N, C-alpha and C positions, 0 to 999 in steps of 0.2 A: 345688792345682787338681784338682777332681774334675769330669770332663766330665758324667757321670751314671753310675749304677751299672753299667748294661750296657756302655756304651762304655768306661768305665775298666777293666772286667774283661777285655773282649776285646782291648783295646789292650795291657794287661799280658800277656795270653796271646801276642799277636803278638811282643812283645819277648822273651818266654821262648822261643818257637819259633825266632825268628831267631838268638838268641844260642846256642841249643842245637844247631841244625841246620846252621849255616853256618860253614865254616872261616874262619880268619883269625888274629887275635891276641886274647888275653884276658889282662888283668892282667900284661902284660909277657912273655908266653910265646906261642909258636905254639899254635894251637888247631885240631885236626884235625876235630872234630865227628864222629868215627867211633863214639863210644859215648855218645850223649846220653840214656842210660836214665834217669838221675836227673831230668833236666829234663822228660822225657816223662812220668814218673810224676807229677810235680807238675802238669803240664798235664792229664793224665787225671783227677787228683783234683778239678779244677775243674768237671767235668761231673757232672750228677746221674745220668747213665747211663754210668758208666765201662766201657770195653771195652778189652781187651788189643789193642794195635796190632800188626799183623804187620810184617815187614820191608818188604813192599811198601807198606803204609800209611805207614810212616816215610819211605820214599824219596819217596813222592808229596808228603807234607807238606814234606820238604826242598826239593823243587822250588818249592813255593809260598813257603817261607821265603826262598829266594834272591831271589825276586821282591819279597817284602815288604822285604828288606834294601835293594833298589834304591830303594824309596820313601823309607825313612829317609835314605839317602845323598843322594838328590836334595834332600830338604828341608834337610838339614844343609848342603848346598852352595848353598842359596838358589835352587835350580831348582824352584820350586813348580809351574810349568806342566808340567814333565817328570814330577814326582812324581804330579800329578793324572792325566796321561795314562797312566802306568804303572799307577796304581791302578784307573783305569777299565777297562783291559784285564784286570786281575786280577779285578775284579768280574764282568765278562762271562764270563771263563773258569771261574770257580767257580760260576756261575749264582746269584750272591747275589741274593736277592729276599726281601722280607718275607713271612712266612707265619705265620699263627696256628696253633699246634699244641697238641694235648692228648695226653699219653702218660704212662705209668707212674703213673696215678692223680693226676696234677697237674692244676690248672685250666688253661684256655686261656692261652697265653703266646706271646710273639713269638720267632720264630727268623729267621735270615737264610739259611737253607738248608733244603732239603727234609728232612723228618724221616727219610726213608730214604736220605739221601745217604751215600756211602761215608765212612769215617772221616776221611781227610785233607781232603776237601772240606767236611765238616761243621765242621771247625775253620777252614780257610782262608777260607771265605765270610764268617763273622762277623768274623774278624780284619780282612779287607779292608774290611768295612762299618764297623767301629769306626774304622779309620784314615781312612776317608772322612769320618766325622763330625768328626774332628779337623781334617783338611785343609780342611773347609768352614767353619772358624771363624778368627777373627784369631789364635787361639792355635796355629796350625799349626807355629810355630817351637818348640813344646814337644817335638817329635820330634827326636832327635839321635843323634850318633855320638860315642863317647868321644874326648876330646882328649888323653888320656894317651899317651905314647910306647908303641909296641908293644901297642896295644889298639884294636880296631875294633868293640867290642860296642855295640849300640844301647840307647837308653833313651827313656823318656818323662818329661819334667820335670813333676812334680806339685807342685813347691815353690810357695810363695806368691809369691815374686818372679820366678820363671822364669829363673834364671841358672845352672842346673845345666850342668856341662861334662863330667862324668865318669859312667861307667856304674855305678860303685860307690864306696863309701868306701875300699875297698882301692886303687883307682886314684888317687883324690884324695890319699890319704896317701902313696902312692908318689911322686907328683909333688911334693908339699910336702917330703918328706924329701930328694929329690934337689936341690930348690932350696936347702934348708937346708945340705946338704953342700957345694953349689957356693959359697954365701956364706962358709962356713967356710974353704974353700980360698983364697978371694980375701982 
């Protein structure tokens, strides 16, 4: 499932930000989200104008990521109205609005934030917009939270049949191995 190139890219960035910046559990272990440097480098690499993020930038994006997580959780719980209301609030707070921009020698192209927006808002606004595109389709159930024990990382299901339940192959393998061991004991 490919929503479109822009939507798929910013939804993937939203997944990355939520998983990097929100504490919880990841692959069977507690995850503190205190050092998301690697994930943020990957996020920064997705922009044509990479900029080093300050600690304040990261903390602001963390605030947005917590709110984005609430949207994934609401969708996963089947609370679509709640997810949409939360996302509408986030769209308002990030001042997400389509704007044509031209910078760095590039042709005119679409942004969902002001070109001069601060770092965190310049990421959160398009992430919220991408999630809004997904929630506005029958495929909104493609947003999910990992079902593996001791994992609450989010994902977007881009598989053909739309039956993904895990955030990663590692979690899927962990669950399958545990089920195999349980069958062997019985």
